[in-house]
N, C-alpha and C positions, 0 to 999 in steps of 0.2 A: 865491345859491342854496345852495351847499355849506355856507356859514356857517349858514344857517337850518336846514338838516338837522341839522348838528352841535348846534346850540343846542337842538333838540327831542329829542336823543338821551336815552334813559333811562340811569340810572346803570349798570345791568348791561351795556348796550351799550357804554358808554365803557370799562367794566372789561374786557370781552371784547376790545375793540379794542386796549387797552393791553397785554393779555397776548399777543395775537397779534403785535403790533408788536415787543414785547421778545423774543419767541421767535425771530422771523425775523432781527431785526437783531443783538441781543445774543447770541443762541445760535448764530450762524454761526461757522464755524471762524476762529480767530484765535490770536494768541500765547498768551493765557491758557487758553482752552479746549483747544487742542491740547496745551499743556504738561501740563495736568491729566490728559488721556487718556494721554499718553506716560508720565508718571510712574506712573500707575496700572498701565499695562501692564508697565513695567520693574520695579516694586518691589512690586506687589500692593496690595490695598485698604487694610489697616490702616496699613502704613508710609507711605502716601500721604495720610493724613487731615490731618496737620499742614500739609503743603504746600498741600493744597486749601483748608484753613481760612484760610491766609494769603492765597491768591488771592481767596477769597470776601470776606474782610474788607477787603482792599485795593480790590476792585472796588466794594464798598459805600461806601468812603471816596471813591472817584472820583465815585460817584453824588451824594454829599452836596456835594462840591466843585462839581460841575456845577450842582446845584440852587441853591446859594448864589451862583452867578455868579462864584465865585472863579477858575474856570478861564479865563474870558474875560480877567480882569485879569492872571493869570499868563502867558497866551499872548502878551500884549502886551509882556512883558519881553524885551528883546533878548537873544538867545542862549540863553534857557532851554529852548525846545523842542528844539534840537539836543542839548543836554546830557541831557535826559530820554530822547530817542531813542537816544543813544549808550549810556547806562547800561542801558536795556532790552535793546538789541542785544547788549551785552557779556555780560549775565547769561544771555540766551537761548542764545548760542553756548556758554557754559560748561555750561548745563543740557543742551543737545543733546549735548555731548561725554560728560557723565555717563550719559545715556540710551543713547547709542550703544555705550559701553564697559561697560555694566552686565552682570555675569555672569548666566548662567541662574539661575532661582530655586532649582533643585535644588542648585546649587553655592554659593549665597550664604550666608555666615555672618552671625551677628548683628552683627558689627562693620562690615558694609557701610554706607558713608555714603549717606544719603538726603537729597534736597532737604527743607529744613525750612520752618517757618512764616514766618520772616523773609524767606527767599528768595522764597516765593510772594507775600508782601505787597509786597515791593519790585518784583517783576515787574508786579504788578497796577497799582500807582500810576504806574509808568513806561511802561505799555502804551499807545501812541498810539491803538490801535483802541478801547480802552475809552472814552476821552473822546469820540471821534467817534460811536460807536454809542449810548452813553448820552445824549449831547447830542441826537442825532437823535430818539431815542424820547421824551425828556423834552420837547423842543421841540414835537414832534408832538402830545403830550398836552396841552400848554399852550395850543395854539391852539383847542382845543375849549372849549365852555362848561364852566366849572370846577365841574361838579356833584360830582365825586369829591373835590376839595380836595387841596391840596398834601400833607398828612400821609398821606392814603390812597394817592396816587400813589407817594410814597416807599416806603411799606410794601409795595405791590404789586411795585414794581421791585426792592426788596431781596429779597423772597421769590423773584422770578424769577431773580435772580442766584444764589441758593442752589440752586434747582432745576436750573438750566442746568448749573452746574458739577458738581453731584452726578451728573447723568445722563452728562456727559462722562467723569467718573471711573469710573462703573460700566461704561461702554463700554470703557474701557481695561482694566479688570480682566477682561473677557471674554477679551482677548488674553493676559492673564497665565497662563491655563491652558495656553497653548501654549508658554510660555517655559521650561518645564522641559526642553524639547528644545534642546540647544545650537545646532543649525543654525537652527531656527525662532526661537529667542531672538535670535540675531545679526541675522537678516533683518528681523524685526519692529522691533527696537530701532533699527536703522539707518534703516528706513523712517520711523519716528516722528521720529527726530532730523532727518532731511532735511525732512519735512513741517513740523516746527516752525520750522526756519530759513526755509523757503519762505514760510509764512504770515506770518512776521514781515516778510520783505522786501516782500511784497505789501501788508501793512498800512502800511508806511512810505512807499509810493509816493503821490504827490500825487493 
């Protein structure tokens, strides 16, 4: 019955369903999205663009890996999953430390070190939530009648990855306006750092 309904779905209905599913599943708080928000809050919009670009391209790379079925093959390699999880956790702890200790924007000089493109890219491809979330959305779209086609689904999901992370970054920059006050800066940065570590721990749970 459900299969028949899906088979009769119009392309725009499948497209809308794909957008909603990706927004809910991929747009939920996780290590990558929270890190983008935290970096935006701690360092401002322009200094955070390189890091955010790295996260976006890394997440698109995860999408391609999942779509090609490579992730399933890699997941079967003994010991690889724990290595990826450990690498991701190590960088996230480092990133949380940089966010927690970032000085207020008003006191920050041009030499202040900021998370870079490579750091964002490496976090994205080592982020366990990305594989689970993208895999779930991609699998859900695949069981429907393939009216949209694989290239269209990939383009839609890639566009959603960009939109989701840009929105999380802009949300973080809203807090950046408060970070010229030393006390507000310390409280907000500590809160974001703790949230980043917490979401990572939750994402790692089976």
